N, C-alpha and C positions, 0 to 999 in steps of 0.2 A: 145576501149570501148565508149559506148554513154556518152554524157554529162548528169549529173543529175541536175535539177533545183527544187527550191521549189515552192511552191504553190502560193506565192505572184506574181509570174510571169507567172504561167502555167494556174491558175484557170479562164480561158477565155471561152467565148462563142463559141469559133472555128472560129471568124473572120479571114480573110486573108487580107493582106495589098491591094491585088487587088480588093477587095469588096469596098473600099473607092472611087474609081473612081480617083483615082491619076493620073497624067500626067506619060506616059509611061519613059520619062526621070528622073522623081523622083523616080519611082519603080526600075528603073535600079541602082540609087545610094542607095536605101535602101538595095537592094539585095547584092550589091558589098560591102557595109558596114557590111554585116553578118547578118543583122536583118532577122529572118525567119518568125515569126508571131507576130503580135501585143500581148504586154502584157495587163494586164487588165486595167491599167490607159491609155494606148495608145488606147484601144478598145473602152473606154468611151469618151476620149478626141477629138481624130481625127475627128470621124464624127460630133460632135457638134461644134468644132472649124472652120471645113470647111464651115459650115452654118453661120460663121461670129458671133456666139453666144460668148458673155462673159463666161469665164471659172474660176470657183474656184476649184481647185484641191488639195486634200490632200491626198499624197500617201508617201509611205515609201521611205527613201533613196535607190537607186539602183534597182527601179524596172521600170526603163524606162520613168522617168519623161522628160528627154531632148527630146528624141524622140516625146512624146506627143505633144509638143507644136512646135517643129522644123518643123516636118513634114507637118502639116496644113500651118505653116507659109510659108514655101518654095513652097507650092502648090498655096497659095493664091497671092504672090507677081507676078507682072507683069514685066517680063525682058525688056519688051518694053517702060516702062516708066523710064526715067533716072532721078529718085530721090529716097530719102530714103522713104521706105513704111512700114519698121518694124524696131523697137527698142526693143531689149532685154536686160534688166537690170540684172545684176548678182552683188553680193556683193564683190567678190575678184577678182584680176587680174588672177590668176591661173584659176579659174573658166571661166573667160572670154575667155582666150586663148583656153581651151579645148571645151567650147561651139562652139566657132567660128569654131574651127577645125572640129567637127562634121558636122556643117552646111555645111561646104565646101566640105566635104566628100559626104554627102546625096545629095548636089545640084550640084555635079560637072557638070552634063550633062544638067544643067539649063539655063545655062549663065546669072547666077546673080552674082553680085558683093557684097562680104561679107566683112565687115570691122571690126576689134577689136579696141576699144579705151580705154585705162586705164590711171589711174594716174601712176607716177613713169617712163613714157617713155615721148619721145621729142613731144611737142605739134604741133611743127612746121611741123613735118612729117605727123601727123593727118589732119592739115590745107591743105597741099599739096595733100593729098590723097582725101580728101573731095572737092578738085577742080576738081576731075574726077566723074564719075558715081558710085555711091555707092547705092544700093537697100536694104540691111540689115545691121543694126549695132548692134553689141555685146558690152556692155560697163558697165564701172562702173559709178556711178551716178555723183561723182564730175567733172570728166573730160567731160562726155557728155554735162553736164550743161553749163560747160566753153565754149564749142565749140558752143552750142546753142546761148549763150549771147553774143559771139563775131560776131554772124551772120554768121558763117561758116557751122554749121549743120544746114540745112533747114527741119523744121519738119511739114511745112504746109500739106504734103501730107501723113505723117506717119498714116496709119490707123490701125496698129496692135502694141500695147503695151504689152509686156511679162514681168512679174516678177518672176524671178527663184530664189528659196530659199526666198520666200516673206517675211518670217519673219524677217531675217536679215536685209533686205532691207528697212523694214518698222520701224525699231526700232527707239527709239527716237533720237538719234543722226543723222540719216539719212532721216527721214521723211521730213523735210523741204526742202532737196534737191530733193526729189521726187516730192514733190507738185509743186515745181518751174518747173521740166522738164514738168509735165502734162499740166502746164498752156500754153505751147508752142505747144501742140499737137492739133490736130482738136478735137472738142466736139463729133463729131461722129466718134467713133473708136471702135476697138475690144480690149478688155483688157482682158489678162490671168494671172492668179496668181496661182504658184504652190509652194508648201512646204510640209514638213513632220509635221510641227507644226504650229498651229494658235493662238498666244496669242491675248490679248484683243486688241492691237493696229491694228493688222490685221483685225481684225472683224469689228472696227470702219471704216477703210479705205474702205472695201469692200461694206460697206453700202453705202458710199459716192459716190465712183467712178465707181462701177460696176453696170451695168444695167440689172437686171433680169438674174443673172449668171447660167450657167449649174453647179450644185454642185456635184462633185465627191469626195466622202470619202470612200477612201479603207482602213481606218485606224482602223479595228477593234482590231488590236493590234499594239502598236506602235513599238516595236521592230522587227527587221527583223527576220522573220521565220528561215532562214538559219544561223544565228549567235548563236553560243553557248556561255554562258557568266558564267565565273568563276572570284571568287576573292581569293586572297592571303592575309592573315592577317601577317602583318609584322611590323618590326621598320624601321625607314627610312634609318638607316644606313645598313641595308641588302637588300635594293632593288636592287643594281647592282649585287650583288652575286646570287640573286633570278633570275634576268634577264639572266644571265649567264647559270643558270641551265636550263632554259626555252630554250634557244637558242640551248643547247645540247640535250634536250629531244624532242623538237617539229619537225615536218616536215613542215618547213616554206618555202613557195614559195617567198614571200614577205612580211614584216611586217611594220607597221606605229605604232611609240612609241610616245606617247603625253605626253609632259611636260608642267609645268604652266607658264614658263616665258622664254623668250629668252636665259637668262644667263644659265638656267639649261638645255636647248636643247643643246647648244655649249658643255657645261662641260659632258655632258652624251655621246654625238656623240664621244667625245674625249676618253672617258672611254671604249666604246664599240670597237672604233678602235683598242685601246692599247690591248684589249682582244682577237684580231686576226679577228674580222668579218667586212665584207665590210659594210660600213656605210656611209650614207650622211645626212645633215641636213637641215632645212629650217625654216625661221622666217621672221617676218614682217620687221625687222631692216636691213636686207640684201639687196643690190642693186638690182632693179627689174631684171636686165639682168642676175645677178648670181642666182636669185631665178628661173628664167626660165631655166637657165642651168641645175640646180639641178633637177627641176621637169621633164625635157625632159630625163635626165640621168636615174631617178628613173622609169619612165614610160617605158623606154626601156629595163629595167632590169639589168642596168649595177651596182647596187648595191641591196643586198638582204633587207637591213635596213635602213629606213629614220625616224629621229627624229625630230618632229616639235612641233609647238603651235598650238593653235586652229585655225589659218589661214588656215589649211589644212583640216577642217572638212567640208567644204560646197560643196557638190556634185562632189567633185573630183572623178573620175572613173578610178581606175585602177584594172582591175579584177584579175591580178596575186596576189593581197594582200588577203591572207587568215588569216592573224593573226593581231590583234590591241592589243596594250599593253596600257593601261592608268598607265604609270610610276607615274604620279601625277593624283590622282583621282579628277574628276571634281565636282564641288559644285551644278551645275544645271541639272536638267533631261534632258532640251533641249540639252546642251552641250554634255552629255553623249550619247544621242540618235545620234546625227549627228557623234559624233567620232566613235562610234562602227558600223556606217553605211558605214565606209570605207572598211570594210570586208563584205563578203556576197553580193557582187555587183551583181545585176540583177540575183538573185536566185540561186547564187552559195552558197557554204558552206563556214563559216567562223567562228573564233574563238575570242572571246574578253576576254582579262585577266586583271584584275584589282588589282594594288598593292595598298592595303589598310592598312593605319596606324590607331591607336587609333583616330586620330583627324578626320579622315574621316568617322568613324563608323556610326554617324549620317546622313550623307550625302548619304551613302549607303542604309540604310533603306528607307530614305524619297525617293530616286529615284527609288527603287524598288516599292515602294507604289504608286508613281504619275505615273510610266509607266504600272503599273499592271504586272510586270515581276519578275521572280524568278533569282537572281545571285547566283550560288552555290559555295561552298568551292571548291579550286582547288584539284583535286584527284591526287595521285602520278603518275597515268598514264593516258593520255588522249587518248580516242579511235579515231584513224586517220579518222575514216569514218565520224567523226562530223565536220570535217574542211579541209580535203584534197579531192579535187576535182580530179576525175579521167581524167577531160578535160584539167587541167592545169598541165603541165609537170614540173618536179622539175627543169628542165633547164631554166625555165623563167628567173631567175636571176643567176648571178654568184655564185658559190659555196663560202661559207665564209671560 
């Protein structure tokens, strides 16, 4: 049966990747990666980025934003120049690893050296790596700034700067780091900002640092078109029992379950395992190497369920995830949007289920209002056609 996609990735003008004048080697990587045709954000972003224009792109999670900036970046970087020519900044270590992995797959025939550098890993290894040729760096802000200030990461010829999940990167606690990084880059450069939400801080930043950007706004509705949203109103003590019922009733390929703290993540993961389901957990207080192992295992389908904090809300792309559960309902609309965006990736179908207590009622109403969306009461039976994709086999994850 053919794959079904929602219109936030299919409403294109019919452009094909061959129409962008890309290098043959890059096209080969694109097709080997499984990209068939550009999504709307790619269709808008790629040709303008190839003209070295600054880009300000607002598009939903899971609609191809990563490819929208990686493809033109890989095209523009010259493998004959043995220096850093592009810096891609992301807010989390996991997103850095995933982005670099996609970049390496897309550019595997281009003879480009792509490096990841994040906090929580050995600085000495990064210093040794930068002693060799590196063309593209995917990084978190604090680590790359440290390497720049040590004089190890030379940015004098870095003419492309990308902010993925820009709203998080430009938050109050990160803005100073970003501005220091920019001060080491050439004045004449191309800057691309991409995210799903654009708070005031980002608006001020773009006015200061982007020069006549090409603006892409594909956010006529903030929530993903392929994600059906429900809530269950209950007491705190009934949450685990409700979750157990959901596991029994729903056809879950893989699910991500969000909790409000690392201690609640660990406690819930133990309870889920005790109920007899395959379950992993991840949060920011874990060692980086442990987090990498967990993330990799979940991505490969070795567990059906992952319990986590909001560490996991930014850009992580695992298409087998068709159910997201807010075990603890978020307070902010932006957090809610990024959480539910873990399902319904790249136009596939997904289900977002929110466990709501009396204390969350006000937040639920406010988030519905701010996002202009409707979160419906949980029905006794959920129609599988709302969230089960014919293209994703139930064998994606091990059976629980």
